[in-house]
N, C-alpha and C positions, 0 to 999 in steps of 0.2 A: 389981160393976156398980152404976152410979148412974143414976137416971132424972131428967132435968131438962128440963122443957118439952117432953115428948114424945120427947126424944132419949135414947138410952142411951149413956153414956160408960163406956169400959173403961179400966183402968189402962194398957193398951197404947196406946190413943188419946191419953191424957194425956202419956205419955212421948214419943210421936211429936210432939205439939204443942210440948212443951217443947224437944225437940231442934231443931225447925224454928226456934223463936224464938232459941235460943242460936246456931245457925249464921247466921241473918240478922244478929244483933247483931255477931258476929265479922266477918262480911263488911263491914258498914258501918264498923266500927272500922278494919279492915285497909285498906279503900279510902281512908279518911281519912288514914291514915299515908302511903299511896302518893301521894296528891294533895299533901299537905304536903311530902313529900320532893321532889316535882317542882318546887316553887316555891323553888328554891335562892336564897338571899340572897347576893348578891355584894357584898363590902365592898371599899373601895379606890376608886381612880380608874377610871372607865369612859368610854372614848372612843366618841363617835358623831358621824357626819358628816351634813350635809344632803343629800349625794349621793355616790355612789361614782365616777361618771363625769361629766365635763363634755364635752358635744358642741358643738364650735364650728360644726358644719354645714359649709357651703361658704363660703369667704371668699377675698378677693383677696390676692394676694401683697403683703406689706408692711402688711397689715391689723392690727387690734388683737388681739394674741395673749394678752391678760390674762384671767384668770378667778379666781374666789375660791371656796374651799371653807370652809364654816363648821363649826368643831369645837365640840362641846358636851361638858362633863364631866357625865355622868349618875351619877357615883359619889358616894362619901362622903368622899373625900380629894382633895387637889389633884392635878391631872393635869399632868405635866411632859413636854413634847415636847422630846426631846433632839436629834433629828436629822430633817431632811427632805432627801431626795436624789432628784434627777431621774434618769431612766434614761439620759439623754445630755446633752451640753452645750447642746443646743437647748431643753431644758426646765429652767427655773430656778425652783425653789420658794423661798418666803420664809416662814418660820415664826417666830412669836413664842416666845421661850424662857421668858417669864415663866410661873409656875404658873397654871393655869386652875382656879379654885376650883369646888367642887361647885355645879352648876346654872348656871355661867357659860359664856360662849362666847368663842371666839377665831377668827381668820381665817388661812387658809393661802392666800397669793397665789401663783399660778403664771403664769409668762410663757413663751410659746412663741415661738421665732424664726420669724416668718412670711415670712422671705425665701426659705425653702426651699419649693419647689413639690412637691405630691404629697399622699398621704394622711398623716394624723397618727394615730399610735396609740402614745402614750407613757405612762409611769407615774411616779408619785412615791411613794417609800417613806417612811412616817412611823414613827419609832421613839420610843416613849414608855414611861412606867411604868404604862400601863393594865393592869388585871387581866384584862380581857376579850380584848384584842388588842394585845399589846405592839408588834407590827409590823403596820402597816396599809398596804395598797397602794391608792392611788386612781389613776384614769386620766383622760387627756384624749384626745379623738379628733376627727376632722374631715377636711377636705380643703382644701388651698391651691391656688388656680388662678392661673396666670400672668396678669399684666396685659398686655393688648395693647400692643405698642410699635410705633412707626413704624420702618420699615426704611430705611436709607440716611441720607445727610446732609440736613440741613434745606435747603429750597429758599428762596432769597431772591428775592422778586419785584422785577424791575427794570422801571422805567417805560420804555416804548419811545418812539420818535419820535412826535410828534404832528403831524398835518397841519393847519397853520394857513394859511389863505389870506386 
């Protein structure tokens, strides 16, 4: 037993204090490894888009069915988009096949045939060499309303007889 400042310390107390310090140190070190492991570094091309869905809202039949998705390469190597495919013939995507350098952007233009009346819910599948998502699906949605049309043949106005006296 040792007396220090009015407190009596035993060897059991010292061993307990040392064990607590060792366990606390191990917990901190182990926790650091877990946090470091959770922050996985991904190398290679990484695809990210400004939006997953483009909503046209409600538009008239024959309206502008064009929209643009912006693709960014957040990776460390060039991103190559090898294919863009619409879910049907009414949805036509246009992708640039040139490599997108790290940090650079490119555009995917999508045209929807607005001659068709009704709801829009179509997709475009993007195939690339991205390490995070080699196959990425983006969507377009909205509603096309029919434009009011006149029924029947056009009426030609004919000037009738005039009463001149």
